[in-house]
N, C-alpha and C positions, 0 to 999 in steps of 0.2 A: 651823834653818838652811834658807833658801829653796832649792827645787829649781830649778837652772838649766835652760834649754832645751837639748836635745841639739844637739851640733854637727852640721854637714852630714855629717861622716865617721860619727858614731855613728847618725845617722838612716839613712844608706845601709847601714850594717852591720846595723841592726835589720831593715830591709826585705829585705836579702839573705838573712839567716838564716831569716826566716819563709818566703821563697819556696823555699829549698832544703829546709826541713823539710816543706813541703807536698807535695813531689814524692816523698818516701821513704815507702813503705807499710810497715806492720808486717811483711808477708810478706818484704819486702826485707831485713830485719834479723833474720829468724827468729822473729818474735813472732806470737802469734795475733791475728786482726783485732779481736776483742772485739765488744761490742754497743753500739749507739747512739753510734757515733763521729760527731762533727760535722764532721770533716775526713778526707779520704782519706789524709792524711799522718800523721806522727808527732806526738804531743803533746809539749809542752815537757818534762814530767816524764820522758817516755820518752827524749828526747834527752839529758837530764841523767843519767839512770840508765845508759844505754849508754856515755856519755862519761866516767863516773866523777866527775862534779862535782855540786855541790848544785843542787837545783831553783830555790831562790831566786836563786842567783848566775847561773844560765843565764837565768832570766826577766829579771833586770836587764840582762844583756848583750843580750838580744833586744828589750828596751825602749829601748836606746840610752843607758843610764845611764853616767856617766863612771867606770867601774871598770877596774882594771888587769887585764890578761890576759897569760898567758905563752905561749910557743910550744908548750910541752907540752900545755896545755889546748886551744889552737887545733887542734893536730894530732889530738887526741882527738875534738873536734867535727867536724873535717873527715872523719875516718874514719867516724864515725856517719852523717853526711849524705852519704857516698859522693861527695865532691867530686872533680872532675877536677883535674889539675895547675894549669890556669889559674884554676879556681875557688878552689883552695887559696891560690894567690898573691894572688888578689883579697881573700880573707878576711884575710890578714896585713896587706895595705895598709889595709884598712878598720879593722882593730883597732888600727892605729898601733903595731904591733910594730916595734922598731928594726930597720931594714934600711939598705942603702946608699942614700944620697940620690939622688933621680931628678931630673934637670934638666928645665926647662920644654921643651915640645915646640918644635922648631925652627920659625922663621918664614921662613927663607930658606936657600938652598944656596950653596955656593961656586962660583966659575967652573970649578974643576976638576971638580966633580960634574956641572955642566951639560955640560962637554966630554965626559965619559964617556957621558952620555945621548945626545949628538949622534953619538957614534962608533958607537952601535947603530942604524945606518941601516936595517937590515932588519926589526927587530922594534920594536913599540911599547914604550916604556920611560918611566918617570916616577919622580920622587922625591916621596914622601908622608910626612908626619909621623903621629903616633899619633892625631891628631884628624881624619885623612883629608883634610887640606888638601893641595892640589896645589902643590908648591913649584917644580917644574921638569918639563919633558917634551921629547921629541924630535918630529920631523916625523911619523913613523908614529903616535905617540900622538895627535897633533892630528887626524890623519885618522880614527882610531878614535873619538875623543871630541871632536867638533867643538864641542859645546855647553860642555863643561867647560873647554876651552882658549880659548873666545871671549873677546874683550877685556872684555865686560861680565859675564863669568861670576862666580859666587860663589867659584870655585876650591876648592870643597869637594865631595868625591865623594858623601858622604851627602846633602848638600843637593840636588845634581843628581839623584841616583837617586830620592829620595823626593818631589821637588816637580816633576819634569818631567811635563808633561801626558801622558796615556796615549798620545795619538797619536804622540808623538815619542820614546817610550822605546826604548832600544837593548838593554838588558840582558834577555836571554831567560829564563834560569833564576833569576828573582827569588825564587821560593818557597823555594829552597834557599840561594841566595847571600845574600840580605838578612838573614835571621836570624843567620847567622854573622858578617856584617860588623858588625851592631849589637852582637852579643855581644863581639866583639873591641874595639869602641869602648868598651863599658862597662868591660871589663877595664882599658883604658888610663885611663878616667875615674877609677878608684879611686886613681890617683896625682895627680889634679888636682881634687879635690873643692872646694877653695877658690878655684879659678881662674875669674874671672868670664867669660873668653872661652869656656870649656868650658860652664859652666852656661847662658850665654846662647844658645849654639848649640843645646843640648839643648832649651831652652825654645821656641826658634823652630821647630825641627824637629817637636816634639810638637804645636805649635799649627798648623803647616802640613800635617802628614801624620798622619791617624789610623792609618795603617799603621805608621809609626815609633813612635807613642805606644803602640800595642799591643805591639810587639816590645820596646820599652824597659821596659814594665811587667813583663815576664817575669823580669827580673834575671839573665838568662843571661849567662855570661862564657865566652870562648874565645880561643884564639890566632887571628891573622888567617887567613882562609880560603885554602886552597891547591888547591881542587878545580878542575875544568875550568869555565871561564866561557865563555858563549856570547853573542854580540852579533849584532844584526840590522842589516844595511845595505840600504837600499832598492834600490841599484843592483846588489848582488851576492849578497844573501841572508845566510845565517848564517855566522859565523866563530867557531870554537871555539879557546880558548887555554888553555895551562897557565901558571899564575902562578908565578914564581920571585921570591923576596924576598931582597935582599942588604942586611944591616945596615951602616949607615954609622956606625961606632964613633966617628968624630971629630965627628959631628953627632948629639946625643942624640935618641933616639926618632924617627929618620928612616931610611927604607928606600928602596932603589931597587927598584921592581917592574918586571919584564920579562914581557910577554905573548908567549909562544912558541906559534906555531900548533900545534894538537894533531893535525892531520892534513894530508895533502897538499892536499885541497880548500881548507882554510882558508889554507894558505900561498899557493896560487895566487891566491886571492881577495884576500889582503893585498897581494901583488905588483901585482895589477891596480889596487887602490885607490891605491897609491902612484904608479902611472903615470897615474892619472886623478884628481888632487886636486880637481877641480871637480864630481865626481859627487855628486848629492844624497844625503844620508845617511839621510833619512827620507822616507816616502811621505806627502805632505800632502793626498792626495786622499781619505783615509779619516778 
């Protein structure tokens, strides 16, 4: 019987398992390091032994072969690889274990949601789907993200962050924020592996940004970031915000994100910005 090519889901599963295995050392699981190890992580046979499953079976799973897998086995593998909760959920999606169906990411919001955004006149607020597409925003959000809300914008947060020229970048703590954002994007992608709109966005991002391509290759998964985010405005300096996300249960995979000033200086600067909408947002002299 001919061997069929792995599906996109199985290919992603294989790569994810390999990347997680590589990061767990023998010392992490109480094993001696041994001699002449070709990888700093665990070997396949070690993962199989620690998980209580057959070596051949685990090898086939990591090779992306179309084999059936149970939740009990996935839990054992997740424990061995020391997966976080988001990583464990991602593993279940990739292994195609029966779970509640997930609807396609929303492409628009209702007038009611837009009215809610508009009512938050003091803080930037926006509606985003799991693909990081901007579906709606209020006036403070437009002041904070003028490029993203411009008429000719891609309307995608990741595209703007990774393709904006260095001279015009507003996001200050990129080193910590971007890896987490890409990791949450990959977690959501696990539910849309066959969706061309997702795969095409990933292809374009990887082609346009070596930084994105490098982060995407890590196979890290996480929940959306909630740390303090800092943005730079040419007219008023840095503004720091705490992010709050509100799940819109009536609109699948859509959140309202609210940027709340993290300190008094940021609040005063945001108030000034709203009072001076024509202030230049970036310094074009450098």
